[in-house]
N, CA, C and O atoms as a GROMACS GRO file, in nm:
protein
  204
    1MET      N    1   9.181  -1.169  24.930
    1MET     CA    2   9.157  -1.175  24.787
    1MET      C    3   9.289  -1.203  24.715
    1MET      O    4   9.393  -1.149  24.754
    2PRO      N    5   9.286  -1.287  24.611
    2PRO     CA    6   9.409  -1.317  24.537
    2PRO      C    7   9.454  -1.194  24.457
    2PRO      O    8   9.381  -1.096  24.444
    3THR      N    9   9.575  -1.203  24.402
    3THR     CA   10   9.618  -1.096  24.313
    3THR      C   11   9.514  -1.085  24.203
    3THR      O   12   9.454  -1.185  24.165
    4ASN      N   13   9.491  -0.965  24.151
    4ASN     CA   14   9.379  -0.945  24.059
    4ASN      C   15   9.418  -0.956  23.912
    4ASN      O   16   9.339  -0.921  23.825
    5GLU      N   17   9.539  -1.005  23.883
    5GLU     CA   18   9.580  -1.018  23.744
    5GLU      C   19   9.666  -1.142  23.727
    5GLU      O   20   9.750  -1.174  23.811
    6GLU      N   21   9.644  -1.211  23.616
    6GLU     CA   22   9.720  -1.332  23.585
    6GLU      C   23   9.729  -1.344  23.434
    6GLU      O   24   9.629  -1.324  23.364
    7LEU      N   25   9.846  -1.376  23.382
    7LEU     CA   26   9.864  -1.397  23.238
    7LEU      C   27   9.833  -1.542  23.206
    7LEU      O   28   9.892  -1.632  23.265
    8ILE      N   29   9.741  -1.566  23.113
    8ILE     CA   30   9.708  -1.702  23.071
    8ILE      C   31   9.707  -1.707  22.918
    8ILE      O   32   9.691  -1.605  22.852
    9LYS      N   33   9.724  -1.826  22.864
    9LYS     CA   34   9.733  -1.845  22.720
    9LYS      C   35   9.604  -1.908  22.667
    9LYS      O   36   9.549  -1.999  22.729
   10ILE      N   37   9.558  -1.860  22.553
   10ILE     CA   38   9.439  -1.916  22.488
   10ILE      C   39   9.483  -2.037  22.406
   10ILE      O   40   9.581  -2.029  22.332
   11THR      N   41   9.412  -2.149  22.418
   11THR     CA   42   9.446  -2.269  22.341
   11THR      C   43   9.401  -2.253  22.196
   11THR      O   44   9.330  -2.158  22.163
   12SER      N   45   9.443  -2.345  22.111
   12SER     CA   46   9.404  -2.339  21.969
   12SER      C   47   9.253  -2.350  21.953
   12SER      O   48   9.198  -2.303  21.853
   13GLY      N   49   9.186  -2.411  22.049
   13GLY     CA   50   9.040  -2.424  22.046
   13GLY      C   51   8.968  -2.304  22.106
   13GLY      O   52   8.845  -2.301  22.110
   14GLY      N   53   9.045  -2.205  22.154
   14GLY     CA   54   8.985  -2.084  22.211
   14GLY      C   55   8.957  -2.094  22.360
   14GLY      O   56   8.897  -2.003  22.418
   15ALA      N   57   8.999  -2.202  22.424
   15ALA     CA   58   8.973  -2.221  22.567
   15ALA      C   59   9.079  -2.152  22.653
   15ALA      O   60   9.194  -2.134  22.611
   16ILE      N   61   9.037  -2.113  22.772
   16ILE     CA   62   9.130  -2.061  22.872
   16ILE      C   63   9.105  -2.136  23.002
   16ILE      O   64   8.998  -2.193  23.022
   17SER      N   65   9.204  -2.136  23.089
   17SER     CA   66   9.189  -2.196  23.222
   17SER      C   67   9.182  -2.083  23.324
   17SER      O   68   9.260  -1.988  23.317
   18ILE      N   69   9.089  -2.094  23.418
   18ILE     CA   70   9.079  -1.996  23.526
   18ILE      C   71   9.181  -2.037  23.631
   18ILE      O   72   9.176  -2.149  23.682
   19PRO      N   73   9.273  -1.948  23.665
   19PRO     CA   74   9.377  -1.982  23.762
   19PRO      C   75   9.319  -2.029  23.895
   19PRO      O   76   9.213  -1.983  23.938
   20ILE      N   77   9.390  -2.120  23.960
   20ILE     CA   78   9.341  -2.185  24.081
   20ILE      C   79   9.308  -2.087  24.192
   20ILE      O   80   9.208  -2.106  24.262
   21GLN      N   81   9.388  -1.981  24.209
   21GLN     CA   82   9.359  -1.887  24.318
   21GLN      C   83   9.225  -1.815  24.296
   21GLN      O   84   9.156  -1.782  24.392
   22PHE      N   85   9.188  -1.791  24.170
   22PHE     CA   86   9.059  -1.728  24.141
   22PHE      C   87   8.946  -1.828  24.164
   22PHE      O   88   8.842  -1.793  24.218
   23ARG      N   89   8.967  -1.955  24.121
   23ARG     CA   90   8.864  -2.058  24.143
   23ARG      C   91   8.840  -2.080  24.291
   23ARG      O   92   8.725  -2.093  24.334
   24LYS      N   93   8.947  -2.085  24.370
   24LYS     CA   94   8.931  -2.103  24.515
   24LYS      C   95   8.857  -1.986  24.576
   24LYS      O   96   8.765  -2.005  24.656
   25TYR      N   97   8.895  -1.863  24.540
   25TYR     CA   98   8.833  -1.744  24.597
   25TYR      C   99   8.683  -1.739  24.566
   25TYR      O  100   8.603  -1.703  24.652
   26LEU      N  101   8.646  -1.775  24.443
   26LEU     CA  102   8.505  -1.772  24.401
   26LEU      C  103   8.433  -1.904  24.429
   26LEU      O  104   8.314  -1.917  24.399
   27GLN      N  105   8.504  -2.000  24.486
   27GLN     CA  106   8.449  -2.132  24.515
   27GLN      C  107   8.390  -2.197  24.390
   27GLN      O  108   8.280  -2.251  24.392
   28LEU      N  109   8.468  -2.191  24.281
   28LEU     CA  110   8.427  -2.255  24.155
   28LEU      C  111   8.486  -2.395  24.150
   28LEU      O  112   8.601  -2.417  24.186
   29GLN      N  113   8.404  -2.489  24.106
   29GLN     CA  114   8.447  -2.628  24.096
   29GLN      C  115   8.414  -2.681  23.957
   29GLN      O  116   8.337  -2.620  23.882
   30LYS      N  117   8.472  -2.794  23.924
   30LYS     CA  118   8.444  -2.860  23.796
   30LYS      C  119   8.293  -2.876  23.780
   30LYS      O  120   8.224  -2.922  23.871
   31GLY      N  121   8.243  -2.838  23.663
   31GLY     CA  122   8.100  -2.851  23.635
   31GLY      C  123   8.019  -2.725  23.664
   31GLY      O  124   7.905  -2.713  23.620
   32ASP      N  125   8.079  -2.629  23.738
   32ASP     CA  126   8.010  -2.502  23.764
   32ASP      C  127   8.001  -2.420  23.636
   32ASP      O  128   8.075  -2.444  23.540
   33TYR      N  129   7.911  -2.325  23.635
   33TYR     CA  130   7.893  -2.235  23.522
   33TYR      C  131   7.944  -2.096  23.557
   33TYR      O  132   7.938  -2.054  23.672
   34VAL      N  133   7.993  -2.026  23.455
   34VAL     CA  134   8.028  -1.885  23.468
   34VAL      C  135   7.965  -1.809  23.352
   34VAL      O  136   7.934  -1.867  23.248
   35ARG      N  137   7.946  -1.681  23.372
   35ARG     CA  138   7.896  -1.593  23.266
   35ARG      C  139   8.014  -1.511  23.215
   35ARG      O  140   8.098  -1.465  23.293
   36VAL      N  141   8.021  -1.492  23.083
   36VAL     CA  142   8.125  -1.409  23.024
   36VAL      C  143   8.055  -1.288  22.963
   36VAL      O  144   7.966  -1.302  22.879
   37VAL      N  145   8.097  -1.169  23.006
   37VAL     CA  146   8.032  -1.044  22.967
   37VAL      C  147   8.136  -0.953  22.902
   37VAL      O  148   8.247  -0.938  22.954
   38MET      N  149   8.101  -0.892  22.788
   38MET     CA  150   8.187  -0.791  22.726
   38MET      C  151   8.159  -0.656  22.790
   38MET      O  152   8.044  -0.612  22.794
   39GLU      N  153   8.261  -0.591  22.840
   39GLU     CA  154   8.249  -0.455  22.894
   39GLU      C  155   8.359  -0.372  22.830
   39GLU      O  156   8.474  -0.375  22.873
   40GLN      N  157   8.321  -0.295  22.728
   40GLN     CA  158   8.414  -0.216  22.647
   40GLN      C  159   8.521  -0.309  22.589
   40GLN      O  160   8.488  -0.396  22.508
   41ASP      N  161   8.647  -0.293  22.628
   41ASP     CA  162   8.752  -0.378  22.572
   41ASP      C  163   8.792  -0.492  22.668
   41ASP      O  164   8.903  -0.544  22.658
   42CYS      N  165   8.702  -0.529  22.759
   42CYS     CA  166   8.733  -0.632  22.859
   42CYS      C  167   8.631  -0.746  22.854
   42CYS      O  168   8.514  -0.725  22.822
   43LEU      N  169   8.678  -0.865  22.887
   43LEU     CA  170   8.590  -0.978  22.913
   43LEU      C  171   8.584  -0.994  23.063
   43LEU      O  172   8.687  -1.002  23.130
   44VAL      N  173   8.463  -0.998  23.117
   44VAL     CA  174   8.444  -1.016  23.261
   44VAL      C  175   8.381  -1.153  23.281
   44VAL      O  176   8.279  -1.185  23.220
   45ILE      N  177   8.442  -1.233  23.368
   45ILE     CA  178   8.390  -1.366  23.398
   45ILE      C  179   8.324  -1.360  23.534
   45ILE      O  180   8.388  -1.322  23.632
   46LYS      N  181   8.196  -1.398  23.540
   46LYS     CA  182   8.120  -1.390  23.664
   46LYS      C  183   8.069  -1.528  23.703
   46LYS      O  184   8.028  -1.606  23.618
   47LYS      N  185   8.073  -1.557  23.833
   47LYS     CA  186   8.018  -1.682  23.883
   47LYS      C  187   7.867  -1.683  23.855
   47LYS      O  188   7.797  -1.586  23.883
   48ALA      N  189   7.819  -1.793  23.801
   48ALA     CA  190   7.676  -1.805  23.770
   48ALA      C  191   7.612  -1.899  23.871
   48ALA      O  192   7.668  -2.002  23.906
   49ILE      N  193   7.494  -1.861  23.917
   49ILE     CA  194   7.416  -1.945  24.007
   49ILE      C  195   7.300  -2.003  23.925
   49ILE      O  196   7.211  -1.930  23.880
   50ILE      N  197   7.302  -2.134  23.907
   50ILE     CA  198   7.198  -2.204  23.832
   50ILE      C  199   7.111  -2.279  23.932
   50ILE      O  200   7.159  -2.364  24.007
   51SER      N  201   6.982  -2.247  23.933
   51SER     CA  202   6.895  -2.317  24.029
   51SER      C  203   6.795  -2.405  23.959
   51SER      O  204   6.714  -2.471  24.024
   0.00000   0.00000   0.00000
C-alpha cells in the first residue's frame, strides 16, 4: 500500500488531482468514476463501480 497521506493543491476551479501512487493502488484510470463522501471533517474518495 502507498503512503496514506499526500499534500495536493486545489485549482481555482476546485479540482484536485489524485496522486499516481493512489491511482495505481486502486487501479483507477482516465474516465473512471469515484465517489466523494463527507465523513465529519473529512472527504473520502472511493472507487466507484459502474455497471
